C-alpha positions in Angstrom: -3.7 -14.6 -8.8 -6.2 -12.5 -7.6 -9.1 -11.7 -10.3 -12.2 -9.9 -10.8 -13.3 -9.8 -7.0 -15.7 -7.5 -5.4 -14.3 -7.4 -1.7 -16.4 -4.8 0.5 -17.4 -4.2 3.7 -14.1 -6.0 5.2 -13.1 -4.4 8.9 -9.8 -5.7 8.2 -7.4 -5.2 5.0 -9.1 -6.5 1.8 -6.1 -8.5 0.4 -2.4 -8.9 2.6 0.5 -10.7 2.0 2.6 -10.9 4.9 5.6 -12.7 6.2 6.7 -13.4 9.1 3.6 -12.7 11.9 4.6 -14.9 14.5 8.1 -14.1 14.5 9.2 -17.2 13.2 10.8 -18.0 9.9 10.7 -21.8 8.5 12.0 -23.6 5.3 10.8 -21.4 2.1 8.9 -18.9 4.5 11.2 -16.1 3.1 10.0 -15.6 -0.4 6.7 -14.3 -1.7 6.3 -13.2 -5.7 4.6 -14.3 -8.5 1.1 -12.8 -7.5 -1.3 -10.8 -9.9 -4.0 -8.8 -8.4 -6.2 -7.2 -11.4 -10.1 -6.5 -11.9 -10.9 -5.9 -8.6 -13.1 -3.4 -6.6 -11.9 -2.8 -2.9 -14.4 -1.0 -1.2 -15.2 0.4 2.0 -12.9 -1.5 3.4 -11.3 -0.4 7.4 -7.4 -1.7 4.9 -7.0 -2.1 1.2 -3.7 -4.1 -0.1 -1.0 -5.0 2.2 2.4 -5.9 1.6 4.3 -6.6 5.1 7.3 -7.9 6.9 7.4 -8.6 10.3 10.8 -9.4 10.6 13.5 -6.9 12.3 16.3 -9.3 11.9 16.8 -12.7 10.2 20.0 -14.2 8.7 17.8 -14.6 5.9 17.0 -12.0 2.9 12.9 -11.7 2.6 12.2 -11.2 -0.8 9.2 -9.6 -2.2 9.2 -10.0 -6.0 7.0 -10.0 -9.6 3.5 -8.4 -7.5 1.5 -6.8 -10.0 -1.4 -4.8 -9.5 -3.4 -3.8 -12.2 -6.8 -2.1 -13.2 -8.3 -2.4 -9.9 -10.2 0.4 -7.9 -10.5 1.2 -4.4 -12.7 3.0 -2.9 -13.5 4.5 0.7 -11.0 2.8 2.2 -10.5 3.4 5.8 -14.3 4.2 6.1 -16.1 1.9 7.9 -17.7 1.4 11.6 -14.3 0.3 13.0 -12.3 3.6 12.0 -11.8 4.8 15.4 -10.5 1.2 16.3 -8.1 1.1 13.4 -6.2 4.5 14.5 -6.1 3.6 18.1 -5.1 0.2 18.0 -3.6 -0.4 14.8 -2.4 2.9 13.3 -3.6 5.0 10.6 -1.1 3.3 8.3 -3.3 0.1 7.6 -6.5 2.3 6.6 -4.5 2.7 3.1 -5.4 1.7 -0.4 -2.2 0.6 -0.7 0.3 -0.5 2.4 3.8 -1.6 2.7 5.6 -1.7 5.2 8.9 -3.9 6.4 9.6 -3.9 10.0 13.5 -4.4 9.4 16.4 -4.0 6.9 16.7 -7.8 5.6 14.2 -6.8 2.7 15.0 -7.6 -1.0 11.6 -6.0 -2.8 11.9 -5.6 -6.7 9.6 -5.6 -9.7 6.3 -4.5 -7.4 4.0 -2.9 -10.0 0.9 -0.8 -9.6 -0.5 -0.1 -12.9 -3.8 2.0 -14.0 -5.6 1.7 -11.0 -8.1 3.8 -9.4 -7.4 4.9 -5.6 -10.2 7.2 -4.8 -10.8 9.0 -1.8 -9.2 6.4 1.3 -8.2 8.2 4.6 -4.8 7.8 3.2 -4.4 6.6 -0.8 -0.8 5.3 -0.2 1.3 4.2 2.4 4.9 2.9 2.2 7.4 2.5 4.9 10.6 1.7 5.6 11.0 0.4 2.0 14.6 1.1 1.5 15.4 0.7 -1.8 12.5 -1.1 -3.1 11.9 -1.2 -6.6 8.3 -0.2 -6.6 6.4 1.4 -9.9 3.7 3.2 -10.2 2.0 4.3 -13.4 -1.1 5.5 -15.1 -3.0 5.5 -11.8 -6.1 7.9 -11.2 -5.8 9.3 -7.3 -8.9 10.8 -6.6 -8.3 12.4 -2.6 -10.8 15.2 -0.7 -8.4 18.2 0.0 -6.9 17.8 3.6 -6.8 13.9 3.7 -3.6 12.4 3.6 -2.7 11.6 -0.7 0.6 9.5 0.9 3.6 9.0 3.3 6.3 7.3 1.6 9.5 6.8 3.6 12.9 5.3 2.8 13.6 4.8 6.6 11.5 5.3 9.7 13.1 8.8 10.5 12.4 10.0 6.9 8.4 9.6 7.5 5.6 12.2 7.2 1.8 12.1 6.1 2.0 14.3 2.9 -1.0 16.6 2.2 -2.3 18.3 -1.1 -5.0 21.5 -1.0 -5.6 20.7 -4.8 -5.3 18.6 -8.0 -1.8 20.4 -8.9 -0.5 20.1 -5.7 -1.3 16.7 -5.3 -0.2 15.6 -9.2 3.1 17.1 -8.1 3.1 15.2 -4.9 2.0 11.8 -6.5 4.9 12.4 -9.4 7.8 13.6 -6.9 6.9 10.8 -4.4 5.6 7.7 -6.5 7.7 8.7 -9.7 3.7 8.1 -11.0 4.9 10.6 -13.9 1.3 9.6 -16.3 -1.0 10.1 -13.5 -4.6 11.2 -13.3 -5.3 13.3 -10.7 -8.9 15.0 -9.2 
């Protein structure tokens, strides 16, 4: 559990769950679940929440399940002293409030929920890459983004990825509903 924390001014992601960083998969290292993250304030960090698998190929199914992020505030993600370093060395996707990335197609992603969070003026609010048929639910979140900053990047495969921008609140509401399925979103 990650409850009621204030994580700020980190030069990395505020909170990351990842599998396969070193390329090895050992006994029991291929399932991650049962995570609750609620009531936190993540402010001025290089990245927000990362849910990541580095496995490109394995005989095992990599499973992420039952992950709930609720009632958190993400403020100014990606805006800190290392912003130039992040974009050059790590990639701009990491500088997102939510960053989900799966290297290969061996992932099973189910019951991941982002509910009643506030995503406030990050360099990119939501970044979902190579997520396949992942079961990810966005509900009742508040999205605040300055014009011409990326709202989200959602890609079921690498071939379909593109950053999505919105020039005004109405356009952002349409994009959030279309790409994230958040029909009860508030946008500013």
